[in-house]
matplotlib code that plots the C-alpha trace (Angstrom):
import matplotlib.pyplot as plt

x = [0.0, 1.3, 1.4, -0.7, 1.0, -0.2, -1.0, -3.1, -5.1, -5.7, -7.1, -9.4, -10.5, -11.4, -13.4, -15.4, -16.1, -17.2, -19.5, -21.1, -21.4, -23.0, -26.7, -27.8, -29.9, -32.9, -32.9, -35.3, -33.1, -30.1, -31.7, -33.4, -29.9, -28.4, -31.6, -30.8, -27.0, -27.8, -30.5, -28.7, -25.4, -26.7, -29.5, -30.0, -27.8, -27.7, -26.8, -26.4, -26.8, -29.0, -32.4, -33.5, -36.1, -38.6, -42.0, -45.1, -47.6, -51.4, -50.8, -48.6, -45.4, -42.4, -39.8, -36.5, -32.8, -30.1, -26.8, -23.5, -20.8, -19.7, -22.8, -26.3, -28.9, -32.5, -34.7, -38.5, -40.4, -43.7, -46.8, -46.6, -42.6, -40.5, -42.4, -42.0, -39.0, -41.1, -41.9, -38.5, -38.1, -37.8, -35.3, -31.9, -32.4, -29.4, -30.7, -29.6, -31.8, -32.2, -33.3, -32.3, -31.1, -33.6, -33.8, -36.7, -36.8, -39.1, -36.2, -33.5, -32.5, -31.1, -32.8, -32.9, -36.1, -36.4, -37.6, -36.4, -35.5, -33.4, -32.2, -28.4, -26.9, -30.3, -31.6, -28.5, -29.0, -32.7, -31.8, -29.4, -32.0, -34.6, -32.3, -31.4, -34.9, -35.6, -33.1, -33.8, -37.4, -36.8, -34.9, -38.0, -36.4, -39.3, -41.8, -44.3, -44.0, -40.2, -40.9, -41.3, -43.8, -42.4, -42.2, -44.8, -42.9, -39.4, -37.1, -34.0, -33.3, -30.2, -29.9, -27.9, -27.2, -24.9, -24.0, -24.1, -27.1, -30.8, -32.1, -30.7, -31.9, -35.4, -35.5, -34.0, -36.4, -39.6, -38.5, -37.7, -41.1, -43.2, -41.2, -37.3, -36.5, -32.7, -31.0, -27.8, -26.1, -23.8, -22.6, -22.0, -21.6, -24.8, -23.5, -20.6, -18.3, -18.1, -21.1, -23.1, -20.4, -20.4, -24.3, -23.9, -20.9, -23.1, -26.1, -24.2, -22.4, -25.7, -26.8, -23.8, -24.4, -28.0, -26.6, -24.1, -26.7, -28.3, -30.8, -32.1, -36.0, -35.5, -32.8, -33.6, -31.7, -32.2, -31.4, -32.8, -34.0, -31.7, -31.4, -31.0, -27.2, -27.3, -29.5, -27.9, -25.9, -29.3, -29.8, -26.8, -27.0, -24.6, -27.1, -30.0, -28.2, -27.1, -30.9, -32.2, -29.6, -30.3, -31.9, -33.2, -36.2, -35.1, -37.0, -35.9, -36.7, -34.7, -35.4, -38.7, -42.3, -41.5, -38.4, -38.1, -35.0, -34.0, -33.5, -37.4, -38.4, -36.0, -36.6, -39.3, -41.1, -40.7, -41.4, -42.0, -39.5, -36.9, -39.4, -42.3, -40.5, -39.8, -43.7, -44.3, -42.0, -43.3, -47.1, -47.9, -46.1, -47.9, -51.3, -50.7, -49.6, -52.9, -54.7, -53.5, -54.0, -57.5, -58.1, -57.0, -59.6, -62.1, -61.3, -61.7, -65.0, -66.4, -65.4, -67.1, -70.3, -70.3, -70.0, -72.5, -74.8, -74.1, -74.5, -78.0, -78.9, -78.0, -80.1, -82.9, -82.8, -82.7, -85.9, -87.7, -86.9, -87.8, -91.5, -92.2, -91.2, -94.4, -93.9, -94.3, -97.6, -98.6, -97.5, -99.4, -102.6, -102.2, -101.6, -104.7, -106.9, -105.3, -106.4, -110.0, -110.3, -109.0, -111.5, -114.5, -113.3, -113.3, -116.6, -118.3, -116.9, -118.0, -121.6, -121.8, -120.7, -123.3, -126.3, -125.1, -125.2, -128.4, -129.9, -128.5, -130.3, -133.5, -132.9, -132.0, -135.4, -137.6, -136.2, -137.0, -140.8, -141.3, -143.8, -141.7, -138.8, -141.0, -142.4, -139.0, -137.9, -141.0, -139.8, -136.3, -137.6, -140.2, -137.3, -135.3, -138.2, -138.9, -135.2, -135.1, -138.3, -136.9, -133.5, -135.1, -136.3, -133.0, -131.3, -133.5, -133.3, -129.4, -129.2, -131.5, -129.4, -126.2, -127.9, -129.2, -125.7, -124.3, -126.9, -126.3, -122.5, -123.2, -125.4, -123.0, -120.2, -122.8, -123.8, -123.0, -121.9, -119.1, -117.9, -117.9, -116.1, -113.1, -112.7, -115.2, -118.0, -121.5, -122.9, -126.6, -128.7, -130.4, -133.6, -134.2, -132.1, -130.4, -126.8, -124.5, -122.4, -120.9, -120.4, -122.2, -125.9, -125.1, -125.3, -124.1, -126.4, -127.5, -127.5, -125.7, -125.6, -122.6, -122.4, -119.2, -118.3, -119.7, -121.9, -122.9, -121.9, -124.3, -122.7, -123.7, -122.3, -120.3, -118.6, -118.9, -115.5, -115.0, -113.2, -109.2, -109.3, -108.7, -111.9, -112.8, -113.6, -117.3, -118.2, -120.1, -124.0, -125.1, -127.0]
y = [0.0, 3.6, 6.1, 9.1, 12.3, 14.9, 17.5, 15.1, 14.3, 17.8, 18.7, 15.7, 17.1, 20.4, 19.0, 16.8, 19.9, 21.8, 19.0, 18.5, 22.3, 22.9, 22.5, 19.5, 20.4, 18.7, 16.5, 19.1, 22.1, 20.6, 19.5, 23.0, 24.4, 21.9, 22.9, 26.8, 26.0, 23.5, 25.9, 28.9, 27.5, 25.2, 26.9, 27.1, 24.2, 22.3, 18.5, 16.0, 12.3, 9.1, 8.6, 5.8, 4.3, 6.8, 6.7, 8.9, 9.4, 10.0, 13.2, 14.4, 14.6, 12.5, 10.6, 9.5, 9.0, 10.9, 8.9, 8.4, 5.9, 7.4, 8.7, 9.1, 12.0, 11.8, 14.1, 15.4, 17.0, 18.5, 18.8, 21.6, 21.7, 20.8, 22.0, 20.1, 18.3, 16.4, 13.9, 12.9, 11.4, 7.7, 5.3, 5.0, 8.7, 10.8, 14.3, 17.7, 18.9, 22.4, 23.1, 23.7, 21.6, 21.0, 18.9, 16.8, 17.2, 13.8, 11.7, 13.7, 13.6, 15.9, 16.0, 18.1, 20.0, 19.9, 22.8, 22.0, 19.1, 18.7, 15.8, 15.8, 17.1, 18.1, 19.6, 21.7, 22.9, 23.4, 25.8, 27.8, 27.9, 29.4, 32.0, 33.2, 33.3, 35.5, 37.7, 38.5, 38.6, 41.4, 43.3, 43.0, 41.0, 39.2, 41.9, 41.6, 45.3, 45.0, 42.5, 43.4, 42.2, 39.9, 41.2, 39.7, 39.2, 38.6, 38.6, 38.1, 35.8, 35.5, 31.7, 31.0, 27.2, 24.3, 24.0, 19.9, 19.8, 18.5, 21.7, 23.5, 20.8, 21.2, 24.8, 24.8, 22.3, 24.1, 27.2, 25.6, 24.1, 26.9, 30.2, 30.5, 34.0, 34.8, 33.0, 34.4, 31.7, 32.2, 28.9, 28.2, 25.3, 24.7, 22.5, 22.2, 24.8, 28.1, 27.7, 30.4, 32.7, 31.9, 32.2, 35.7, 36.8, 35.4, 37.6, 40.7, 39.9, 39.4, 43.0, 44.6, 42.7, 44.2, 47.7, 47.3, 48.0, 44.7, 44.5, 41.6, 41.0, 38.6, 36.4, 32.7, 31.1, 27.3, 23.9, 20.3, 18.5, 17.1, 17.0, 19.8, 19.5, 19.5, 22.8, 24.5, 26.9, 28.5, 29.0, 31.2, 34.8, 36.0, 34.5, 36.2, 39.5, 39.4, 38.6, 41.3, 43.8, 42.8, 45.6, 42.8, 40.9, 37.7, 34.0, 31.2, 27.7, 25.4, 21.8, 20.2, 21.5, 20.6, 22.1, 25.9, 27.9, 31.3, 32.2, 31.5, 33.9, 36.7, 36.4, 38.5, 35.2, 31.7, 28.5, 25.1, 23.4, 24.7, 23.4, 25.3, 28.5, 28.2, 27.7, 30.6, 32.9, 31.9, 31.7, 35.3, 34.6, 31.3, 32.8, 35.7, 33.4, 31.3, 34.7, 35.8, 32.4, 32.6, 36.4, 35.4, 32.4, 34.7, 37.2, 35.1, 33.7, 37.1, 38.0, 35.0, 35.5, 39.3, 38.2, 35.5, 38.2, 40.8, 38.3, 37.3, 40.8, 41.4, 38.4, 39.6, 43.1, 41.3, 39.2, 42.0, 44.1, 41.2, 41.0, 44.7, 44.6, 45.4, 42.2, 40.0, 41.5, 40.8, 37.2, 36.9, 38.2, 35.9, 32.9, 33.7, 34.0, 30.6, 29.1, 30.4, 28.9, 25.7, 25.7, 26.4, 23.5, 21.0, 22.4, 21.9, 18.4, 17.2, 18.8, 16.7, 13.5, 14.3, 14.5, 11.4, 9.4, 10.9, 9.7, 6.4, 5.9, 7.0, 4.4, 1.5, 2.3, 2.4, -0.7, -2.5, -1.3, -3.0, -6.0, -8.5, -8.1, -8.7, -11.7, -13.1, -12.3, -14.5, -17.4, -17.4, -17.2, -20.3, -22.5, -21.8, -22.9, -26.0, -27.1, -26.4, -28.4, -31.4, -31.5, -31.1, -34.7, -36.3, -34.0, -34.6, -38.3, -38.0, -36.0, -38.4, -41.2, -39.8, -39.4, -42.9, -44.2, -42.3, -43.4, -47.3, -46.7, -45.2, -48.4, -50.5, -49.1, -49.5, -53.1, -55.9, -57.9, -55.5, -55.8, -59.6, -59.3, -57.3, -60.7, -60.0, -62.1, -61.3, -63.1, -63.3, -65.0, -68.1, -67.5, -63.9, -63.0, -60.0, -59.1, -60.1, -57.1, -58.0, -61.4, -60.0, -61.4, -64.6, -67.6, -71.3, -73.2, -70.2, -71.0, -68.7, -67.9, -66.8, -65.3, -65.5, -64.0, -67.3, -69.5, -69.5, -71.5, -72.6, -72.9, -73.2, -71.3, -73.4, -70.6, -66.9, -65.1, -61.5, -58.9, -59.3, -63.3, -65.9, -66.9, -70.5, -71.5, -72.0, -75.5, -76.1, -76.9, -80.3, -80.4]
z = [-0.1, -0.7, 2.2, 1.9, 2.9, 5.5, 2.6, 0.9, 3.9, 4.4, 1.2, 1.4, 4.7, 3.4, 0.3, 3.1, 5.3, 2.1, 1.1, 4.4, 5.0, 1.3, 0.7, -1.6, -4.7, -5.9, -9.2, -10.6, -9.6, -11.3, -14.4, -14.8, -14.4, -17.1, -19.5, -19.2, -19.9, -22.9, -24.4, -24.1, -25.7, -28.2, -30.1, -33.8, -34.7, -37.7, -37.5, -40.3, -39.8, -40.5, -39.4, -37.3, -35.0, -36.7, -34.7, -36.1, -33.5, -33.9, -32.4, -35.4, -33.5, -34.5, -32.5, -34.1, -33.4, -35.6, -35.6, -37.2, -36.9, -33.4, -31.7, -31.6, -30.8, -29.7, -32.0, -31.7, -34.3, -33.3, -35.4, -38.0, -38.0, -40.9, -43.7, -47.1, -45.8, -43.1, -45.9, -46.4, -42.8, -43.0, -41.5, -43.2, -44.8, -44.8, -43.7, -42.3, -39.4, -38.2, -34.4, -30.8, -28.1, -25.4, -22.2, -21.6, -17.7, -16.9, -18.1, -18.0, -21.5, -23.9, -27.6, -30.6, -31.3, -35.1, -37.0, -40.5, -42.5, -45.6, -47.7, -47.8, -51.0, -53.0, -49.7, -49.5, -53.0, -52.5, -49.5, -51.3, -54.1, -51.7, -50.1, -53.6, -54.6, -51.3, -52.0, -55.6, -54.9, -52.2, -54.7, -57.1, -59.8, -60.0, -60.3, -63.0, -63.6, -64.6, -67.3, -70.8, -73.5, -76.2, -79.9, -81.9, -85.0, -83.9, -87.1, -85.1, -82.3, -79.9, -78.6, -75.7, -75.4, -76.0, -79.7, -79.2, -77.1, -77.7, -76.6, -79.9, -82.1, -81.0, -81.2, -84.7, -85.9, -84.6, -85.9, -89.4, -89.5, -88.6, -89.3, -89.5, -88.3, -88.3, -85.2, -83.7, -81.7, -78.9, -77.5, -74.1, -71.5, -69.8, -67.0, -64.8, -63.0, -64.7, -66.7, -65.2, -65.9, -69.6, -69.8, -68.1, -70.5, -73.6, -72.7, -72.4, -75.6, -77.3, -75.8, -77.4, -80.7, -80.5, -80.2, -83.1, -85.7, -86.0, -83.3, -81.5, -80.8, -78.1, -76.5, -75.8, -72.9, -72.8, -72.3, -72.0, -69.0, -66.1, -62.5, -60.0, -60.1, -63.7, -64.1, -60.9, -63.2, -64.2, -60.4, -59.8, -59.0, -61.8, -64.4, -62.7, -62.7, -66.3, -67.2, -65.3, -66.8, -70.5, -72.4, -74.9, -73.6, -72.4, -72.6, -70.1, -71.2, -69.1, -68.5, -68.5, -67.6, -63.8, -63.6, -62.2, -62.0, -60.8, -64.6, -65.1, -62.4, -63.4, -67.2, -69.1, -70.2, -68.8, -71.5, -70.3, -72.7, -75.6, -78.2, -76.5, -76.2, -80.1, -80.8, -78.5, -80.5, -83.9, -82.7, -84.3, -87.4, -87.8, -86.8, -89.3, -92.0, -91.3, -91.3, -94.6, -96.2, -94.8, -96.1, -99.5, -99.6, -97.9, -100.7, -103.6, -102.2, -101.5, -105.4, -106.6, -104.6, -105.7, -109.5, -109.0, -107.4, -110.0, -113.1, -111.6, -111.1, -114.6, -116.0, -114.0, -115.6, -118.9, -118.3, -116.9, -119.8, -122.2, -120.4, -121.0, -124.6, -127.0, -128.9, -125.8, -125.1, -128.6, -128.3, -125.1, -126.5, -129.6, -127.4, -125.2, -128.6, -129.4, -126.3, -126.5, -130.0, -128.9, -125.8, -128.2, -130.5, -127.6, -126.1, -129.7, -130.0, -126.6, -127.3, -130.4, -128.9, -126.1, -128.4, -130.4, -126.9, -126.2, -129.5, -129.3, -126.0, -127.4, -130.2, -127.9, -125.9, -129.0, -130.1, -126.9, -127.3, -130.6, -130.4, -132.5, -130.1, -127.3, -128.7, -129.4, -126.1, -124.8, -126.8, -125.4, -121.8, -122.8, -124.1, -120.9, -118.7, -120.6, -120.4, -116.9, -116.2, -118.3, -116.2, -112.8, -112.0, -113.2, -111.1, -108.0, -108.6, -108.4, -105.4, -103.3, -105.0, -103.5, -100.1, -99.9, -100.7, -97.6, -95.3, -96.6, -95.7, -92.4, -91.5, -92.4, -90.3, -87.4, -88.3, -85.9, -88.9, -89.7, -86.2, -86.9, -90.0, -88.1, -85.7, -82.9, -81.7, -80.2, -77.2, -76.8, -74.0, -75.6, -73.8, -74.1, -77.1, -75.6, -76.1, -73.0, -72.3, -68.8, -66.8, -63.7, -63.9, -65.5, -63.5, -64.0, -66.3, -68.2, -72.2, -74.4, -78.1, -79.6, -83.0, -85.3, -88.6, -90.1, -87.9, -84.6, -81.4, -78.4, -74.7, -71.0, -68.5, -65.9, -63.8, -63.4, -62.5, -61.4, -63.2, -63.0, -62.4, -65.1, -66.5, -67.0, -70.5, -71.5, -71.9, -75.1, -74.3, -75.1, -78.4]

ax = plt.figure().add_subplot(projection="3d")
ax.plot(x, y, z, "-o")
ax.set_aspect("equal")
plt.show()
């Protein structure tokens, strides 16, 4: 064991006395002091790390852990905090959190109270985008009052884009198809370090070119689609300042329809795509050309209609003058005279025919009243009646004979002999001569007479059997 010196014993004694004499603190008091120290010294912090153990409560609050390879930090984000970045929270996400260090007193844990959420990389660029957007908006660079209208019929367009990109091909193709004004290209890089400075210098050069005696109607700043990093040069302040300082109206057409850049907000006009920008710049040319084509067709139609109306009017005047000529009146009178003469002729013919038919009727009636004709008619009627009387008995006899034959046929069908001819027999009571129809009522010893198709058979009943049983054969009666 090592030995303790007197000095060490004295120092330890002083500490013990001080600890004994000092008033103890409660846990709450000490925790409150620590909370004041932490919250005062660690406010408005930005911490990067990986999200883990994310728990979303029904109250809208989110609890999770932000960790890296060496440590972890408890985090809480209350409902309504985080803004649009709140949707980026998920286990494994690499984020940058902004907030304040606080102490949760019931557990004595320190934690980060999150106010903002950014995805690492894209989140930083987006934050820079928003900061520059707010700065330029405060300066009034986005105000609609400073934006200039585009020239309706641009004859010379300045183009700022890459000479090898797809955007220039789209623009030139649309211009050639619709209307091809003069295009002044200032090729630049549209991606990477230094691209923003090249774009700004190109805008300035085109403005100087416009002042040199060949004025530009508009400057088109464009490129195709890409990620936020690819389009970032159009979000830099130097490009925004160059567009704002341009004396020639500027059209921005960067990326796709969903892409928005700072250049779009500063420019005098924003187009969704390079092709859309070319269509917008040439729209008035196309509309005017269509209007001129339609106007030419319309003028031709109006001229044809006017010519037709004039021709019809002239022909109408000719017809009216013809109707008023004295010769036409004389011809009309002559035609009415001819019509009257023809009507008189037809009336005379009708009268002659009517008188002739009337005379024929009188002649027929006179002929019918002559005695010779009446005698002749009486002889014809007498001959007809004599012939009818001579034929009546024969017809009556024939009808009666046909009726008798029919009755005979019906009697033959109903005759018992007809039944016998078909193989049946008739049995009679030998004493009474009545037809036996059923076995009931017969008694043994009764004599029967059976008539067949040819001949008769006499028999005596020996036994009567009820219906459904096998009947005993009839025994022939003795002679």
